[in-house]
C-alpha positions as CSV (number, residue, x, y, z in Angstrom):
1,D,-7.3,-11.9,-36.3
2,A,-4.6,-11.6,-33.7
3,K,-4.8,-15.4,-33.0
4,K,-4.3,-16.1,-36.7
5,I,-1.3,-13.8,-37.0
6,V,0.3,-15.3,-33.9
7,R,-0.3,-18.9,-35.2
8,G,1.4,-17.9,-38.4
9,A,4.4,-16.2,-36.7
10,S,4.8,-19.1,-34.2
11,I,6.1,-21.4,-37.0
12,H,9.2,-19.2,-37.4
13,Y,9.8,-19.0,-33.6
14,A,9.3,-22.8,-33.3
15,D,12.0,-23.4,-36.0
16,F,14.4,-20.9,-34.5
17,F,14.1,-22.2,-30.9
18,N,13.8,-25.8,-32.0
19,L,10.6,-26.5,-30.1
20,K,6.8,-26.6,-30.5
21,Y,4.0,-24.3,-29.3
22,T,0.6,-25.9,-28.5
23,D,-2.5,-24.3,-29.8
24,Q,-3.7,-23.6,-26.3
25,A,-0.4,-21.8,-25.5
26,L,-0.8,-19.5,-28.6
27,D,-4.5,-18.8,-27.8
28,S,-3.6,-18.0,-24.2
29,A,-0.8,-15.7,-25.3
30,V,-3.4,-13.6,-27.1
31,D,-6.1,-13.7,-24.4
32,L,-3.8,-13.2,-21.4
33,S,-1.8,-10.4,-23.0
34,A,-5.1,-8.6,-23.9
35,Q,-6.2,-8.8,-20.3
36,Y,-3.0,-7.9,-18.5
37,L,-0.7,-5.9,-20.9
38,L,-2.8,-2.8,-21.5
39,D,0.1,-0.6,-22.5
40,K,0.9,-2.6,-25.7
41,K,-1.1,-3.6,-28.8
42,L,-2.0,-6.9,-30.3
43,P,-0.6,-9.0,-31.9
44,D,2.8,-7.6,-30.8
45,K,2.3,-8.3,-27.1
46,A,1.2,-11.8,-27.7
47,I,4.2,-12.4,-30.0
48,D,6.5,-11.0,-27.2
49,L,5.2,-13.7,-24.8
50,I,5.8,-16.6,-27.2
51,D,9.2,-15.2,-28.0
52,A,10.1,-14.8,-24.3
53,A,8.9,-18.4,-23.5
54,G,11.0,-19.8,-26.4
55,A,14.1,-17.8,-25.4
56,R,13.9,-19.0,-21.8
57,Q,13.9,-22.7,-22.9
58,R,16.8,-21.9,-25.3
59,I,19.1,-20.8,-22.4
60,T,17.9,-23.5,-20.0
61,N,20.0,-26.6,-19.4
62,E,19.3,-29.5,-21.7
63,T,18.2,-31.7,-18.8
64,N,15.5,-29.2,-17.8
65,R,14.6,-27.9,-21.2
66,K,11.1,-28.3,-22.5
67,L,10.5,-29.0,-26.1
68,I,6.8,-28.2,-26.0
69,I,5.6,-24.8,-24.8
70,D,2.2,-25.0,-23.1
71,T,-0.1,-22.4,-21.4
72,E,1.9,-22.6,-18.1
73,E,5.1,-21.4,-19.7
74,I,3.2,-18.5,-21.3
75,K,1.8,-17.6,-17.8
76,V,5.2,-17.6,-16.3
77,E,6.5,-15.1,-18.9
78,L,3.4,-12.9,-18.5
79,S,4.0,-12.9,-14.7
80,K,7.5,-11.6,-15.2
81,I,6.7,-9.0,-17.8
82,A,3.6,-7.7,-16.1
83,K,5.1,-8.0,-12.6
84,I,2.1,-9.9,-11.3
85,P,2.1,-13.0,-9.0
86,L,1.8,-16.2,-11.0
87,D,-1.1,-17.5,-8.8
88,T,-3.1,-14.3,-9.7
89,I,-2.8,-15.1,-13.4
90,S,-3.4,-18.9,-12.9
91,H,-6.5,-18.2,-10.6
92,K,-5.3,-21.0,-8.3
93,E,-3.1,-21.2,-5.2
94,V,-0.1,-23.4,-5.4
95,E,-0.2,-23.4,-1.6
96,Q,-2.0,-21.5,1.2
97,D,-0.9,-17.9,1.4
98,K,0.5,-17.5,4.9
99,S,0.5,-13.7,4.7
100,I,-3.3,-13.7,4.3
101,I,-3.9,-16.4,7.0
102,E,-1.9,-14.4,9.6
103,L,-2.9,-10.9,8.3
104,E,-5.5,-10.2,11.0
105,K,-3.2,-11.2,13.9
106,N,-0.3,-9.2,12.5
107,L,-2.3,-6.0,11.9
108,K,-3.9,-6.1,15.3
109,T,-0.4,-6.3,16.9
110,K,0.5,-3.0,15.2
111,V,-2.7,-1.0,15.0
112,F,-4.5,-0.7,18.4
113,G,-8.1,0.0,19.3
114,Q,-9.4,-0.3,15.7
115,D,-10.7,-3.9,15.7
116,D,-14.0,-3.0,14.0
117,A,-12.3,-0.9,11.3
118,L,-9.7,-3.6,10.7
119,Q,-12.5,-6.3,10.4
120,V,-14.3,-4.3,7.7
121,L,-11.0,-3.9,5.8
122,L,-10.0,-7.6,6.2
123,D,-13.4,-8.9,5.0
124,A,-13.1,-6.9,1.8
125,I,-9.5,-8.1,1.3
126,Y,-10.5,-11.7,1.8
127,I,-13.2,-11.5,-0.9
128,S,-10.6,-10.1,-3.3
129,K,-7.8,-12.6,-2.4
130,A,-10.3,-15.5,-2.8
131,G,-10.8,-14.4,-6.4
132,L,-14.4,-13.4,-6.0
133,K,-14.0,-9.8,-7.1
134,E,-14.6,-8.5,-10.6
135,P,-11.4,-9.1,-12.6
136,R,-11.5,-5.6,-14.2
137,K,-11.5,-3.7,-10.9
138,P,-8.6,-3.0,-8.6
139,V,-7.9,-5.4,-5.7
140,G,-9.8,-3.0,-3.4
141,C,-10.8,0.6,-3.1
142,Y,-11.1,1.8,0.5
143,L,-11.7,5.1,2.2
144,F,-10.3,5.4,5.8
145,T,-12.0,8.1,7.8
146,G,-11.4,9.2,11.4
147,P,-9.5,11.8,13.6
148,T,-5.8,12.4,13.0
149,G,-3.3,10.2,14.7
150,C,-5.6,7.2,15.1
151,G,-3.8,4.7,12.8
152,K,-5.2,5.2,9.3
153,T,-1.9,5.7,7.5
154,E,-0.1,3.2,9.8
155,T,-2.7,0.6,8.8
156,A,-1.9,1.1,5.1
157,R,1.8,0.8,5.8
158,Q,1.4,-2.4,7.8
159,L,-0.9,-3.9,5.2
160,A,1.7,-3.3,2.5
161,H,4.4,-4.7,4.8
162,Y,2.5,-7.9,5.8
163,L,1.3,-8.6,2.2
164,E,4.9,-8.0,1.0
165,L,3.8,-5.3,-1.4
166,P,5.5,-2.0,-2.2
167,L,3.7,1.1,-0.7
168,V,3.2,3.9,-3.2
169,K,2.2,7.0,-1.2
170,F,1.0,10.4,-2.5
171,D,0.4,13.3,-0.1
172,M,-2.7,14.8,-1.6
173,S,-2.1,18.2,0.0
174,E,0.4,18.7,-2.9
175,Y,-2.5,18.5,-5.4
176,Q,-4.7,21.4,-4.2
177,E,-4.8,23.3,-7.5
178,R,-6.7,22.3,-10.6
179,H,-3.6,22.0,-12.8
180,A,-2.0,19.6,-10.4
181,V,-3.7,16.8,-12.3
182,S,-0.8,17.1,-14.8
183,K,1.6,16.0,-12.0
184,L,-0.3,12.7,-11.8
185,I,-1.1,11.8,-15.4
186,G,1.2,14.2,-17.4
187,A,0.8,17.5,-19.1
188,P,-1.9,17.7,-21.8
189,P,-0.9,18.2,-25.5
190,G,0.4,21.7,-26.3
191,Y,1.6,22.3,-22.7
192,V,5.1,22.3,-21.4
193,G,6.2,18.8,-20.4
194,Y,4.0,16.9,-22.8
195,E,5.6,13.6,-23.6
196,D,8.8,14.8,-21.9
197,G,10.2,11.3,-21.3
198,S,9.1,9.5,-18.2
199,A,8.8,12.7,-16.3
200,G,6.1,13.9,-18.8
201,S,4.0,10.8,-18.2
202,G,3.0,11.8,-14.6
203,A,4.0,10.4,-11.3
204,L,1.0,8.2,-10.8
205,I,1.4,6.6,-14.3
206,N,5.1,6.0,-13.7
207,E,4.6,4.4,-10.3
208,L,1.8,2.1,-11.5
209,E,3.7,1.1,-14.5
210,E,6.7,0.1,-12.4
211,K,4.9,-1.3,-9.4
212,T,1.7,-2.9,-10.8
213,N,1.1,-5.0,-7.7
214,C,1.2,-2.5,-4.9
215,V,-0.7,-0.7,-2.1
216,L,-1.5,2.8,-3.5
217,L,-2.0,5.2,-0.6
218,L,-3.6,8.7,-1.2
219,D,-3.1,10.4,2.1
220,E,-5.5,13.2,3.2
221,V,-7.5,12.8,0.0
222,E,-10.0,15.6,0.8
223,K,-7.2,18.2,0.5
224,A,-6.8,17.5,-3.3
225,H,-8.7,19.5,-5.9
226,I,-12.0,17.8,-6.9
227,D,-10.7,17.5,-10.5
228,V,-7.8,15.4,-9.2
229,L,-10.3,13.0,-7.6
230,N,-12.3,12.7,-10.8
231,I,-9.4,11.0,-12.6
232,L,-9.8,8.2,-10.0
233,L,-13.3,7.3,-11.2
234,Q,-12.0,5.4,-14.2
235,F,-9.4,3.8,-12.0
236,M,-11.9,2.6,-9.4
237,D,-14.4,1.3,-12.0
238,D,-12.2,-0.3,-14.7
239,G,-8.9,-0.7,-13.0
240,I,-7.1,1.4,-15.6
241,I,-5.9,5.0,-15.8
242,T,-5.2,6.9,-18.9
243,A,-2.3,9.4,-19.2
244,S,-2.7,12.7,-21.0
245,N,-0.8,11.2,-24.1
246,G,-3.3,8.4,-24.4
247,K,-1.2,5.7,-22.7
248,T,-3.2,3.4,-20.5
249,V,-1.8,1.7,-17.3
250,S,-3.4,-1.1,-15.4
251,G,-4.2,-0.8,-11.7
252,R,-6.1,-4.0,-11.5
253,H,-3.6,-5.5,-9.1
254,A,-3.3,-2.4,-6.9
255,T,-5.0,-1.9,-3.6
256,L,-6.2,1.7,-3.4
257,I,-6.4,3.2,0.1
258,M,-7.5,6.8,0.7
259,T,-7.4,8.5,4.1
260,S,-9.5,11.4,5.2
261,N,-10.1,13.6,8.3
262,L,-13.5,14.7,7.1
263,G,-15.9,15.2,9.9
264,A,-13.2,14.8,12.6
265,A,-13.7,18.4,13.9
266,K,-17.5,18.1,13.9
267,A,-17.4,14.8,15.7
268,E,-15.6,16.5,18.6
269,E,-18.3,19.1,19.0
270,Q,-20.9,18.7,21.7
271,A,-24.4,18.3,20.4
272,I,-27.0,20.9,21.4
273,G,-29.4,19.7,24.1
274,F,-29.4,18.0,27.5
275,G,-27.7,14.8,26.3
276,G,-24.5,16.7,25.4
277,S,-23.4,13.7,23.3
278,K,-21.0,14.1,20.4
279,H,-21.9,13.7,16.7
280,D,-21.3,10.0,16.2
281,N,-22.2,10.0,12.5
282,A,-20.3,13.2,11.6
283,H,-17.7,11.3,9.5
284,E,-20.4,9.7,7.4
285,K,-22.3,13.0,6.9
286,A,-19.1,14.8,5.9
287,V,-18.1,12.1,3.4
288,K,-21.6,12.2,1.8
289,K,-21.4,16.0,1.6
290,Y,-17.9,16.2,0.1
291,F,-17.7,13.2,-2.2
292,S,-20.0,12.7,-5.2
293,P,-22.4,9.7,-5.3
294,E,-20.5,8.2,-8.2
295,F,-17.3,8.4,-6.2
296,R,-18.8,6.8,-3.1
297,N,-20.5,4.0,-5.2
298,R,-17.1,2.9,-6.4
299,L,-15.7,2.3,-2.9
300,D,-15.5,-1.3,-1.7
301,A,-15.6,-0.2,1.9
302,M,-15.7,3.0,3.9
303,V,-13.7,2.2,7.1
304,N,-14.2,4.5,10.1
305,F,-11.4,4.7,12.7
306,N,-12.3,5.5,16.3
307,K,-10.7,7.9,18.7
308,L,-8.0,6.1,20.8
309,S,-8.7,5.2,24.4
310,T,-6.2,5.5,27.2
311,E,-5.5,1.8,27.1
312,N,-4.8,2.0,23.4
313,V,-2.4,4.8,23.9
314,K,-0.5,2.7,26.5
315,Q,-0.2,-0.1,23.9
316,I,1.2,2.4,21.4
317,A,3.7,3.7,23.9
318,I,4.9,0.2,24.6
319,K,5.2,-0.4,20.8
320,F,7.4,2.7,20.4
321,I,9.7,1.5,23.2
322,N,9.9,-2.0,21.6
323,D,10.7,-0.4,18.2
324,L,13.5,1.6,19.9
325,N,14.9,-1.7,21.3
326,V,14.9,-3.1,17.8
327,L,17.2,-0.2,16.8
328,S,19.4,-0.3,19.9
329,R,20.0,-4.0,20.3
330,P,22.4,-4.3,17.3
331,R,24.6,-1.9,19.2
332,D,24.4,-4.1,22.3
333,I,22.1,-1.7,24.2
334,E,18.9,-3.0,25.8
335,V,16.2,-0.4,26.8
336,V,14.1,-1.3,29.9
337,Y,11.5,0.9,31.6
338,K,9.5,1.3,34.8
339,P,5.7,1.2,34.4
340,A,5.6,4.9,35.4
341,V,7.4,5.7,32.1
342,I,4.4,4.4,30.0
343,D,1.9,6.5,32.1
344,W,4.2,9.6,31.6
345,L,4.3,9.0,27.8
346,V,0.6,8.7,27.7
347,E,0.1,12.0,29.5
348,K,2.7,13.9,27.5
349,G,2.5,12.2,24.1
350,Y,-1.3,12.0,23.5
351,D,-3.6,14.8,22.6
352,D,-7.3,14.7,21.9
353,T,-6.8,16.8,18.8
354,M,-3.5,15.4,17.5
355,G,-4.0,11.8,18.5
356,A,-0.8,9.7,19.2
357,R,1.4,11.6,16.7
358,P,3.0,13.8,19.4
359,M,4.3,10.7,21.2
360,Q,7.0,10.1,18.6
361,R,8.3,13.6,19.2
362,V,8.3,13.2,22.9
363,I,10.2,9.9,22.7
364,N,12.7,11.5,20.3
365,N,13.3,14.5,22.6
366,E,13.2,12.9,26.0
367,I,14.6,9.4,25.3
368,K,16.4,9.1,22.0
369,K,18.5,12.3,22.3
370,P,20.1,11.4,25.7
371,L,20.3,7.7,24.8
372,A,22.2,8.6,21.5
373,K,24.8,10.6,23.5
374,E,25.3,7.8,26.0
375,M,25.8,5.3,23.2
376,L,28.2,7.5,21.2
377,F,30.3,9.0,24.0
378,R,30.2,6.2,26.7
379,E,33.5,5.2,28.3
380,N,32.7,1.5,28.2
381,F,32.5,1.4,24.5
382,G,32.1,-2.1,23.0
383,K,30.5,-3.5,26.2
384,K,26.9,-4.6,26.5
385,G,24.7,-2.0,28.2
386,T,21.3,-1.6,29.7
387,A,19.5,1.8,29.5
388,T,17.0,2.0,32.4
389,L,14.2,4.6,32.1
390,D,12.4,6.0,35.2
391,I,10.4,9.1,36.1
392,V,12.0,11.6,38.6
393,D,10.5,15.0,39.2
394,D,8.1,14.6,36.3
395,K,10.9,14.0,33.9
396,I,12.4,10.9,32.3
397,K,15.7,9.9,33.9
398,L,18.0,7.6,31.9
399,D,20.7,5.5,33.7
400,M,23.2,3.3,31.9
401,F,24.7,0.1,33.3
402,F,27.4,-2.0,31.5
403,S,28.5,-5.6,31.9
């Protein structure tokens, strides 16, 4: 019925824009809009596509103007309206995606000591990017488990960065109460805030509507109320999420990543007996105990991150210093360090319980604060300088040299 209505309406649009629509273009307008524009109804959304395609040719220079609208022009308009890459809609790559080819190398230069975990994640992403996943599901649904400070959240950030996607992050510790569901999908009918503009739709609905193609990070997901997690079941299975007012939003082009510290404390405990080994499968047991079977079955992969080794922490310390250089070089300051500085940072900035998170605070207090004063109040302002870091009396000593 929608196709018949669109064919009838297309005659008037063709006369107005002085062009012709092919039958394939009109059929694809209905089929593609039904698949990708879930928040609108047929035939309106299909008519919007043929209208936009005609309008674009109307304002195009006569030398480049097309007088026949085919399926490709409809796909271009759908890509712009739905904010989805054109090659995703076309199901074919115009050229090889460099970001995917170099993704493994790039991630392993930013996340250290987690090669096995990254390989599990990359394999799942490759299947999705090759177009072998079910079209109605999200790009991927992954659960990252492991101790705090081992790189779970950083992996999600770097994945979004190297795939050139926006990162939409929710700290799930803010959703510990049952009624917190309304913050994500809006207040139910009869309650304060129902249909109260965009704010009443819920934060998750608004973010997915605005950033359809994104990395959706739910940090420390085990801290959320179980009812909050239940709203993800439809999202993980059908790639859509329904607001409290009945509005549906597509998440089929989102990559869902959830992080969890479940089992981290148990994994650190010594097992009873002569072996004294630690509980290697504590994370898996804790996940099975906390999450329901229907939730676990919808995951594409459960990625377990290991505890960092001393060598990994050294690599992280070097990375932090290199990141500091990226910030200081535009101000003509180069930061160099003696090898003892890295060993000192590993000793002071790493904790078995906290992971590598304290290192950022140590660098901030012991390096950034004195360096900032030297940069702002130096006498040789405007000249290129070198900040040399060394260890004296178990403290970092900073010396400035100017040229």
